[in-house]
C-alpha positions in Angstrom: -12.3 -26.9 13.8 -9.6 -26.9 10.9 -6.5 -24.7 11.2 -7.3 -22.0 9.2 -10.6 -21.2 11.1 -9.0 -22.1 14.3 -6.3 -19.0 13.4 -9.0 -16.7 12.3 -10.9 -17.2 15.7 -7.6 -16.1 17.4 -7.2 -13.1 15.4 -10.9 -12.3 16.5 -10.4 -13.0 19.9 -7.4 -11.0 20.3 -8.9 -7.5 21.0 -11.2 -8.4 23.5 -8.8 -10.5 25.1 -6.4 -7.2 25.8 -9.2 -5.2 26.6 -10.1 -7.6 29.6 -6.5 -7.7 30.7 -6.4 -4.0 30.4 -9.6 -3.8 32.4 -8.2 -6.1 34.9 -5.0 -4.3 35.4 -7.0 -0.8 35.6 -9.0 -2.6 38.4 -6.1 -3.6 40.2 -4.6 0.0 40.1 -8.1 1.3 41.4 -8.0 -1.0 44.3 -4.5 0.2 45.4 -3.6 -3.5 45.0 -0.8 -2.7 42.1 0.2 0.4 40.6 -0.3 -0.1 36.8 3.3 1.4 36.1 4.6 -1.9 37.3 1.7 -3.9 35.8 1.6 -2.3 32.2 4.2 -4.9 30.7 1.6 -7.6 31.4 -0.4 -6.0 28.0 3.0 -6.8 26.0 3.4 -10.1 27.1 -0.1 -10.9 26.2 0.3 -9.9 22.7 3.2 -11.6 22.4 1.2 -14.8 23.6 -1.7 -14.4 21.5 0.5 -14.0 18.4 2.7 -16.9 19.3 -0.6 -19.0 19.4 -1.9 -17.5 16.2 1.2 -18.7 14.3 1.4 -21.9 15.9 -2.1 -22.5 14.8 -1.8 -21.2 11.3 -1.9 -23.2 8.3 1.7 -23.7 6.7 2.5 -21.7 3.8 3.1 -23.6 0.7 6.7 -23.3 -0.4 7.6 -22.1 -3.9 8.2 -25.1 -6.5 11.3 -23.5 -7.3 13.3 -21.2 -5.3 15.6 -20.0 -8.2 12.9 -19.5 -10.7 13.0 -15.8 -10.3 16.7 -15.5 -9.7 16.8 -13.5 -13.0 13.8 -11.4 -13.1 14.1 -7.6 -11.9 10.5 -6.2 -11.2 11.3 -2.7 -13.2 12.9 -4.2 -16.3 11.7 -7.7 -16.5 13.9 -10.6 -17.4 17.7 -9.9 -17.9 20.7 -12.0 -18.2 22.4 -12.7 -14.8 25.9 -12.6 -16.3 27.6 -11.0 -18.9 28.5 -13.0 -22.1 31.9 -14.2 -21.8 34.2 -12.2 -24.0 35.4 -13.8 -27.6 38.6 -15.6 -27.9 41.2 -12.7 -29.1 39.0 -10.0 -28.8 39.7 -6.8 -27.0 36.9 -4.1 -25.9 38.4 -1.4 -28.2 39.0 -2.6 -32.1 42.6 -2.1 -32.9 44.0 -1.1 -29.4 46.7 -3.2 -27.5 46.1 -4.4 -24.3 47.7 -2.5 -21.4 50.7 -5.3 -20.9 51.6 -5.0 -24.8 54.3 -2.5 -24.6 53.8 1.4 -24.2 55.0 3.3 -21.1 54.6 1.3 -17.6 53.6 3.3 -14.6 56.6 3.6 -12.2 59.3 3.1 -15.0 62.4 4.2 -15.5 63.0 7.7 -16.9 
């Protein structure tokens, strides 16, 4: 049996194994051997063990060929630039305006 068939087999067996476990726990409760309120965590442990076995048996998922290939892709808008373009040398965002450090009143200056 290869890994994928064994993994599918474990998925198919999970439900019946849990029902058998539940039946055994209910039988123990009815026979007044152990109360169900003390044994119900066994069901959670069984689920955890079965999932752990499934993941250990499952074939490995192939990795993406290039992890950064989709770095600039946004699903809603498609491809976009990830960084804004660098400003041109000597330009200021407002045409004809001076940068704040080039004169004019300074906050906290003299009155």
